[in-house]
C-alpha positions in Angstrom: -21.0 -10.1 -8.0 -18.2 -8.7 -10.2 -16.8 -6.6 -7.3 -16.6 -9.6 -5.0 -14.9 -11.5 -7.6 -12.4 -8.7 -8.2 -11.9 -8.4 -4.5 -11.1 -12.2 -4.0 -8.7 -12.0 -7.0 -7.0 -9.0 -5.4 -6.7 -10.8 -2.1 -4.9 -13.9 -3.8 -2.5 -11.6 -5.5 -1.6 -9.7 -2.4 -1.4 -12.6 -0.2 2.4 -12.9 -0.5 2.8 -9.1 0.3 0.5 -9.6 3.3 2.5 -12.4 4.6 5.7 -10.5 4.4 4.1 -7.5 6.0 2.9 -9.5 8.9 6.3 -11.2 9.3 8.4 -8.1 8.9 6.1 -5.5 10.7 7.6 -2.5 8.8 7.6 0.9 10.3 5.8 3.6 8.7 6.1 7.2 9.0 3.6 9.7 7.4 5.5 12.5 5.5 2.1 13.9 4.4 -1.3 12.6 3.4 -0.6 10.4 0.5 3.1 10.4 1.1 4.7 7.7 3.5 8.1 6.4 4.4 7.9 2.7 5.1 11.0 0.6 6.5 12.4 -1.9 4.3 15.3 -4.7 4.9 18.0 -2.2 3.9 16.5 1.2 3.9 13.2 3.2 4.0 11.1 3.6 0.9 8.9 6.4 -0.2 5.4 5.3 -1.0 2.7 7.6 -2.7 -0.9 6.7 -2.5 -3.7 8.5 -4.1 -6.1 8.8 -6.9 -5.8 9.3 -10.7 -7.8 11.8 -12.5 -10.2 9.1 -13.3 -10.7 8.4 -9.8 -8.8 5.0 -9.8 -6.6 4.4 -6.6 -3.0 4.0 -7.0 0.1 3.0 -4.9 3.7 3.7 -6.0 6.7 2.4 -4.3 10.4 2.7 -5.2 11.6 -0.6 -4.2 13.1 -3.3 -6.4 10.2 -5.7 -6.1 7.8 -2.9 -7.2 9.9 -1.8 -10.0 9.9 -5.3 -11.4 6.2 -5.6 -11.4 5.8 -7.5 -8.2 3.7 -6.6 -5.2 5.7 -5.2 -2.2 4.9 -5.1 1.5 5.9 -1.5 1.6 3.1 -0.4 -0.7 0.5 -2.6 1.2 1.6 -1.3 4.6 1.3 2.4 3.2 -2.0 1.7 1.4 -3.6 0.1 4.6 -2.4 3.3 6.6 -3.8 5.7 4.0 -7.1 4.0 3.9 -7.3 4.5 7.6 -6.2 8.1 7.6 -8.8 9.0 4.9 -11.5 7.2 6.6 -10.9 9.0 9.8 -10.8 12.4 8.0 -14.2 11.7 6.5 -15.7 10.9 9.9 -14.8 14.5 11.2 
């Protein structure tokens, strides 16, 4: 029950970023597993996805929205690709 509530809260928080991502359709390029270059409105942004030493997932983007504590569509786009890549790697 707790996990479901957390996922629902996360979905609400990420909804604006998801809407922007769907509208802008940013291009993504994998630099290496966990490091991505995602197109922005003015320039591409480097996004890093991974896990902390405690096993928590993290996504870091250098865009202004993310630097001001807002969710950005670059991070969401990279994270979705990262999850797909890691899922495919586990299946091999």
